[in-house]
C-alpha positions in Angstrom: 0.0 0.0 0.0 1.2 3.5 -0.9 0.6 6.8 0.9 1.5 10.3 0.1 2.7 12.1 3.3 2.5 15.9 3.6 3.8 17.9 6.5 6.4 17.2 9.2 9.4 15.0 8.7 9.1 12.9 11.8 10.9 9.6 12.5 8.1 8.4 14.7 5.6 8.8 12.0 7.8 6.9 9.6 8.0 4.1 12.1 4.3 4.0 12.6 3.6 3.7 8.9 6.3 1.1 8.5 4.6 -0.9 11.2 1.4 -0.6 9.2 3.2 -2.0 6.1 2.4 1.3 4.3 5.0 2.7 1.9 5.1 6.5 2.3 6.2 9.1 -0.2 7.0 12.6 1.0 5.1 15.3 -0.9 5.1 19.1 -1.1 2.3 21.6 -1.6 3.1 21.5 -5.3 2.8 17.7 -5.3 -0.7 17.9 -3.8 -1.7 20.4 -6.4 -0.4 18.0 -9.1 -2.5 15.2 -7.7 -5.6 17.2 -8.3 -5.0 16.7 -12.1 -7.6 14.3 -13.4 -5.0 12.2 -15.1 -2.7 11.7 -12.0 -1.8 8.3 -10.8 -3.1 8.4 -7.2 -1.8 6.7 -4.0 -4.1 4.6 -1.8 -4.4 7.4 0.7 -3.1 11.0 1.2 -1.9 11.8 4.8 -1.7 15.4 6.0 0.5 15.7 9.1 -0.8 19.0 10.7 0.5 18.5 14.2 2.6 21.7 13.8 -0.7 23.7 13.7 -0.5 24.4 10.0 -3.8 24.6 8.1 -5.2 22.3 5.4 -3.6 23.0 2.1 -6.2 24.6 -0.4 -5.3 21.9 -3.0 -6.9 19.2 -0.9 -10.4 20.5 -1.7 -9.5 20.5 -5.4 -8.0 17.0 -5.1 -11.3 15.7 -3.6 -13.4 17.3 -6.3 -11.4 15.6 -9.0 -11.0 12.3 -7.2 -13.8 11.9 -4.6 -12.9 8.3 -3.9 -9.3 9.2 -2.8 -9.0 8.9 0.9 -7.5 11.8 3.0 -6.3 11.2 6.5 -5.2 14.0 8.9 -2.7 13.5 11.8 -3.4 16.2 14.4 -2.1 17.0 17.9 -5.7 17.3 19.2 -9.3 17.6 18.0 -9.7 21.2 17.1 -13.3 22.0 16.2 -12.3 24.7 13.7 -9.8 22.4 11.9 -12.3 19.6 11.9 -15.0 21.8 10.3 -12.5 23.0 7.7 -11.5 19.3 7.1 -15.1 18.2 6.6 -15.6 21.0 4.0 -12.5 19.9 2.2 -13.7 16.3 2.1 -11.2 14.8 4.6 -12.2 11.3 5.6 -10.4 10.5 8.8 -8.7 12.1 11.9 -6.0 10.5 14.1 -4.7 12.4 17.1 -1.6 12.1 19.3 -0.3 9.9 20.8 0.0 8.2 17.4 -0.1 4.4 17.4 0.2 1.9 14.5 -3.2 0.4 15.4 -5.0 3.7 15.2 -3.4 4.7 12.0 -3.9 1.3 10.4 -7.6 1.3 11.4 -8.1 4.7 9.9 -6.4 3.7 6.7 -8.5 0.5 6.5 -11.6 2.6 6.8 -10.5 5.0 4.1 -9.5 2.3 1.6 -12.5 0.1 2.3 -14.7 2.8 1.0 -12.9 3.0 -2.3 -14.4 1.0 -5.2 -11.9 -1.6 -6.5 -11.0 -1.2 -10.2 -12.4 -3.9 -12.4 -9.8 -6.6 -12.9 -8.4 -7.3 -16.3 -8.5 -10.6 -18.0 -5.7 -13.1 -17.2 -4.8 -15.8 -19.7 -2.3 -18.5 -18.7 -0.4 -20.6 -21.3 1.3 -23.8 -20.2 3.0 -26.5 -22.3 2.1 -30.1 -22.0 5.9 -30.6 -22.3 8.8 -28.4 -22.9 9.6 -27.2 -26.4 6.0 -27.3 -27.8 5.9 -23.6 -28.6 4.1 -22.3 -25.5 6.2 -19.1 -25.3 5.8 -18.4 -29.0 2.0 -18.6 -28.6 1.9 -16.5 -25.4 4.1 -13.8 -26.9 2.2 -13.5 -30.2 -1.2 -13.4 -28.5 0.1 -10.6 -26.2 1.4 -8.8 -29.3 -2.0 -9.1 -31.0 -3.7 -7.5 -28.1 -1.1 -4.8 -27.7 -1.4 -3.8 -31.3 -5.1 -3.1 -30.6 -3.9 -0.5 -28.1 -4.8 -2.5 -25.1 -2.7 -2.3 -22.0 -1.1 -5.7 -21.9 1.5 -7.3 -19.5 3.4 -10.4 -20.5 4.5 -12.1 -17.4 7.2 -14.8 -17.8 6.5 -17.4 -15.0 9.6 -19.4 -15.9 10.9 -17.7 -12.9 14.5 -18.2 -14.0 16.1 -18.6 -17.5 12.9 -18.0 -19.4 12.9 -16.6 -23.0 9.9 -14.2 -23.3 12.0 -11.1 -23.3 14.1 -12.5 -26.2 11.0 -12.9 -28.3 10.3 -9.2 -27.8 13.8 -7.9 -28.3 14.0 -6.2 -24.9 16.7 -6.3 -22.3 15.0 -5.8 -18.9 16.7 -4.5 -15.9 14.4 -6.3 -13.5 12.5 -9.6 -13.3 9.6 -11.4 -11.8 12.1 -12.6 -9.2 12.6 -9.0 -8.1 8.8 -8.6 -7.8 8.4 -11.7 -5.7 11.3 -10.8 -3.4 9.8 -7.4 -2.8 6.2 -8.4 -2.7 5.5 -6.2 0.4 6.3 -3.2 -1.8 4.1 -4.2 -4.7 1.8 -1.5 -6.0 1.1 0.3 -9.2 4.2 2.5 -9.0 6.5 -0.4 -8.1 5.2 -2.7 -10.8 5.4 0.0 -13.4 9.0 0.6 -12.4 10.2 -3.0 -12.9 8.4 -3.9 -16.1 10.1 -3.4 -19.5 8.3 -1.8 -22.4 8.7 -3.3 -25.9 8.7 -1.2 -29.1 5.0 -2.2 -29.8 3.9 -0.9 -26.4 3.7 -4.3 -24.8 5.0 -4.5 -21.2 6.9 -7.6 -20.0 8.0 -8.7 -16.6 10.8 -11.0 -17.6 12.4 -14.2 -16.2 15.4 -13.8 -14.0 19.0 -14.6 -15.2 20.0 -15.6 -11.7 19.0 -18.6 -9.7 16.5 -18.1 -6.8 17.0 -19.6 -3.4 14.1 -21.6 -2.3 10.7 -22.3 -3.8 8.2 -19.7 -5.1 5.9 -18.4 -2.5 2.4 -19.1 -3.7 0.8 -16.2 -1.7 3.4 -13.8 -3.1 2.7 -15.0 -6.6 -1.1 -14.6 -6.2 -0.6 -11.1 -4.9 1.6 -10.2 -7.9 -1.0 -11.6 -10.3 -3.8 -9.7 -8.5 -1.8 -6.4 -8.7 -1.1 -7.0 -12.4 -4.7 -7.7 -13.2 -5.8 -4.4 -11.5 -3.5 -2.4 -13.7 -3.7 -4.1 -17.1 -6.6 -4.9 -19.3 -4.9 -8.2 -20.3 -2.3 -10.2 -18.4 -0.6 -13.0 -20.4 1.2 -15.7 -18.3 3.9 -17.9 -19.8 3.8 -20.7 -17.2 6.4 -23.2 -16.3 4.8 -26.6 -16.5 7.4 -28.1 -14.2 6.6 -25.9 -11.1 3.6 -27.2 -9.2 3.5 -24.1 -7.0 2.9 -21.9 -10.0 0.3 -24.3 -11.4 -1.5 -24.1 -8.1 -1.5 -20.3 -8.1 -3.6 -19.5 -11.1 -6.9 -18.7 -9.4 -7.0 -15.4 -11.2 -6.8 -16.9 -14.6 -9.9 -16.5 -16.9 -8.5 -19.2 -19.2 -5.7 -21.7 -18.9 -4.5 -22.8 -22.3 -2.6 -26.1 -22.4 -0.4 -26.4 -25.5 0.1 -29.9 -26.9 1.5 -31.3 -30.1 1.2 -34.7 -31.9 4.1 -36.5 -30.2 3.0 -39.4 -28.0 5.0 -38.3 -25.0 3.6 -34.8 -25.1 0.0 -35.9 -25.6 0.4 -38.2 -22.5 1.9 -35.5 -20.4 -0.6 -32.9 -21.6 -3.5 -35.3 -20.8 -2.3 -35.6 -17.2 -1.8 -31.9 -16.9 -5.3 -31.1 -18.2 -6.9 -33.5 -15.8 -5.1 -32.0 -12.8 -5.9 -28.4 -13.9 -9.6 -29.1 -14.5 -9.8 -30.7 -11.1 -8.3 -27.6 -9.6 -9.9 -24.8 -11.7 -12.9 -26.4 -13.4 -13.4 -27.8 -16.9 -14.6 -24.6 -18.5 -11.4 -22.7 -17.5 -9.0 -25.1 -19.3 -8.6 -25.2 -23.1 -6.4 -27.4 -25.2 -4.6 -26.3 -28.4 -2.3 -28.2 -30.7 0.8 -26.5 -32.0 2.8 -27.5 -35.2 -0.3 -29.4 -36.4 0.2 -31.8 -39.2 -3.0 -33.3 -40.6 -1.1 -36.3 -42.0 0.5 -37.2 -38.7 -0.1 -40.6 -37.2 -1.6 -39.0 -34.1 -4.6 -37.0 -35.3 -6.8 -34.4 -33.7 -9.4 -37.0 -32.7 -6.7 -39.0 -30.9 -5.6 -35.9 -28.9 -9.2 -35.1 -28.0 -9.7 -38.7 -26.9 -6.8 -38.4 -24.4 -7.8 -34.9 -23.2 -11.4 -35.9 -22.8 -12.7 -32.8 -24.6 -12.4 -31.0 -28.0 -9.2 -29.3 -29.1 -10.2 -25.6 -29.4 -7.6 -24.6 -32.0 -4.8 -26.1 -34.1 -1.8 -24.1 -35.4 0.1 -25.1 -38.5 3.8 -25.8 -38.3 6.2 -23.1 -39.5 9.4 -23.6 -37.6 11.5 -21.3 -39.8 9.1 -18.4 -39.3 9.1 -18.9 -35.5 12.9 -19.2 -35.4 13.4 -16.1 -37.5 10.9 -14.1 -35.3 12.8 -15.2 -32.2 16.2 -14.2 -33.6 14.8 -10.8 -34.7 13.0 -10.1 -31.4 9.8 -9.3 -33.3 6.6 -11.4 -33.0 5.5 -12.6 -36.4 1.9 -11.7 -35.9 3.0 -8.1 -36.4 3.5 -8.9 -40.1 0.5 -11.2 -40.4 1.5 -12.7 -43.8 1.4 -16.4 -43.0 -1.1 -19.1 -42.1 0.5 -19.4 -38.7 0.2 -15.7 -37.9 -3.4 -15.7 -39.1 -4.3 -18.7 -36.9 -2.7 -17.0 -33.8 -4.7 -13.8 -34.6 -7.9 -15.7 -34.9 -7.2 -17.5 -31.6 -6.6 -14.2 -29.9 -10.0 -13.0 -31.0 -11.6 -16.1 -29.5 -9.7 -15.6 -26.3 -11.0 -12.1 -25.6 -14.5 -13.3 -25.9 -15.7 -13.0 -29.6 -16.3 -15.7 -32.1 -14.3 -16.0 -35.3 -16.8 -14.2 -37.5 -18.3 -11.9 -34.9 -17.2 -8.3 -34.3 -15.5 -7.8 -31.0 -17.6 -5.4 -28.9 -16.0 -2.3 -27.3 -15.2 -2.6 -23.6 -17.2 0.0 -21.7 -14.2 0.8 -19.5 -12.1 1.6 -22.5 -14.2 2.9 -25.4 -13.1 1.6 -28.8 -10.5 -0.9 -27.5 -12.1 -4.1 -28.7 -13.6 -2.5 -31.8 -10.0 -1.5 -32.7 -9.0 -5.1 -32.1 -11.7 -6.3 -34.4 -10.6 -4.0 -37.2 -7.0 -5.0 -36.8 -7.7 -8.7 -36.6 
């Protein structure tokens, strides 16, 4: 949680907020005025430390007019009726008086933030391979690119916690990784997440895999918190999931769809079948889809065979074009951006299905972002 703190610089106040697990950012009168701008990225709460007897800054009333759901908390030396009346007129939500305690401050912040409506969560799509090397990252990256070219806000999150390749597919060299996010999960908020993602040339954000080994297992609660934070900030979150990590597979509660990628090799079909069964038991049959990559209609194992093992229809098949995929990886440019191949077209059609429209149906505009999905329909 993040709070903007205006007023005295007091070590005791810093200790109280640290005990409340609230990250504070010192702000000036000019900063408060800037927050009143309608396009500002707001903290969870604004705290005014008025214990020195100073009055309420005039910009607070402007801030509340522009952002009525933003909570404002005053720290005061005592309950002064004149100050309280001024605070009520300015739209201040809570008062805490000395002696300051972490319990009182935390309770006031909880009351302020509980009154704020939560933003609608974006859609989360997880991609997991039935076995390594089946093209899961290729599919995840290209689906993310399709959505990003429709001017959606999209985050590609590489959940191969170490040594993943998603960043390579996008031609970016990130400074930070998903490991950094998980290791600093108590600091995670909009500003922190925005600070560690890398932006690709097409406007797609990526939180990449780490190039260093992590000590210990992934914390499932930390991962769920990261995914929840990402879904609150992005319209679409694409997860490239490591099939070998059971902790990650058990942390996909936020996923709207889990896409299991198989191919027509016997070992992969068998492994994917087991994975699909486990995921459906955990998340429900309707959440889990099966697709087949590098599809060959003349292969000995056909689509019907794959469906028999999975116990349900295969939603999509993608033709094989290894040279195209390899060239795109080497160039760091998803091939759907050129869209001159059967493989690119099949990925684009699949992306349309994933966001909730049929192949031949126009994708309706999202009410929260006018024109977004209609743009996607035109581009697809």
